[in-house]
C-alpha positions in Angstrom: 99.9 76.0 82.2 103.5 75.1 81.4 106.1 75.4 84.1 108.3 77.8 82.0 105.4 79.9 80.7 105.1 83.6 81.7 101.7 82.9 83.3 103.3 80.4 85.7 106.1 82.8 86.5 103.5 85.5 87.2 101.6 83.1 89.4 104.7 82.2 91.5 105.7 85.9 91.7 102.2 86.8 92.9 102.2 84.1 95.5 105.6 85.3 96.8 104.2 88.9 97.0 101.3 87.7 99.0 103.5 85.7 101.4 105.8 88.8 101.8 102.7 90.9 102.6 101.6 88.4 105.3 105.1 88.3 106.7 105.2 92.1 106.7 102.0 92.3 108.8 103.5 89.9 111.3 106.8 91.8 111.5 105.0 95.2 111.8 102.8 93.9 114.6 105.9 92.5 116.5 107.7 95.8 115.9 104.8 97.7 117.4 104.8 95.5 120.5 108.6 96.0 120.8 108.1 99.8 120.8 105.4 99.5 123.5 107.6 97.2 125.5 110.5 99.6 125.3 108.5 102.8 125.9 106.2 101.5 128.7 107.6 98.3 130.2 105.2 98.3 133.1 102.4 97.6 130.6 104.1 94.6 129.0 105.6 93.1 132.2 104.1 89.6 132.7 101.3 89.3 135.2 103.3 86.9 137.3 106.1 89.4 137.5 103.8 92.3 138.1 101.9 90.5 140.9 105.1 90.0 142.9 105.5 93.7 143.3 101.9 94.7 144.3 102.3 94.2 148.1 105.1 93.7 150.5 103.7 90.3 151.4 103.5 89.0 147.9 107.0 90.4 147.2 108.4 88.7 150.3 106.7 85.4 149.5 108.1 85.5 145.9 111.6 86.3 147.2 111.6 83.5 149.7 110.2 81.1 147.1 112.8 82.1 144.6 115.5 82.1 147.4 116.6 85.6 146.3 115.9 87.6 149.5 116.7 85.4 152.4 117.0 82.0 154.0 114.0 80.2 155.3 114.7 81.0 158.9 115.3 84.7 158.5 112.5 87.0 159.8 110.5 89.3 157.7 112.2 92.8 157.5 110.3 95.9 158.6 107.8 97.4 156.3 110.1 100.3 155.4 112.9 98.0 154.4 110.6 95.7 152.5 108.9 98.6 150.6 112.3 100.0 149.6 113.5 96.5 148.5 110.3 95.9 146.6 110.5 99.2 144.8 114.2 98.6 143.9 113.4 95.2 142.5 110.4 96.5 140.6 112.7 99.1 138.9 115.1 96.3 138.0 112.3 94.2 136.5 111.2 97.2 134.4 114.8 97.8 133.2 115.0 94.2 132.1 111.7 94.4 130.3 112.8 97.6 128.6 116.1 96.1 127.6 114.4 93.1 126.1 112.1 95.4 124.2 115.0 97.2 122.7 116.7 94.0 121.7 113.4 92.7 120.1 113.0 96.1 118.3 116.5 95.8 116.7 115.6 92.3 115.4 112.3 93.5 114.0 114.0 96.5 112.3 116.4 94.1 110.7 113.5 91.9 109.6 111.7 95.0 108.1 114.9 95.9 106.2 115.0 92.4 104.7 111.3 92.7 103.8 112.0 96.0 102.0 114.8 94.4 100.1 112.6 91.4 99.1 109.8 93.8 98.0 112.3 95.7 95.9 113.4 92.4 94.2 109.8 91.5 93.6 109.1 94.9 92.0 112.1 94.6 89.7 111.2 91.1 88.7 107.6 92.1 88.1 108.7 95.0 85.9 111.0 92.7 83.9 108.2 90.2 83.4 105.8 92.9 82.3 108.4 94.4 79.9 108.8 90.9 78.4 105.0 90.7 77.7 105.0 94.0 75.7 105.1 93.7 71.9 108.3 95.0 70.4 108.1 98.7 69.3 108.0 99.2 65.6 111.1 100.7 64.1 111.1 103.6 61.6 111.9 101.1 58.8 108.9 99.0 59.6 106.7 102.1 59.6 107.9 103.3 56.3 107.5 99.8 54.8 103.8 99.8 55.8 103.2 103.2 54.2 
């Protein structure tokens, strides 16, 4: 097969179409995950983050380890204060997860838009290639000469 033959061109175009299809599946999967991340951030929050907010003890240990809540020598707050603080920080973590999901969704929508453009270019090139393979239509003069 010659490099400038229509068969080679069709092969390359088909390969590009397959690669675009594979990329479309990946982008659609990531888009779905972004929507889930945005709609229900408590589901997509990492296990390490989620575990911090299950009990007051785990929350306090994580805060002290990250040095976000107190110094080493400070006493543990009362259960009421700690529960309120844990709930507040859990809401913040969910807001961050939701925000990141929105950002990822915007990137995925941009990627989907590019895939649609690429698919359109492939369709146009495919039609041009198929049109070039068709035999030329007979003119009226050629038909009358045959008769």
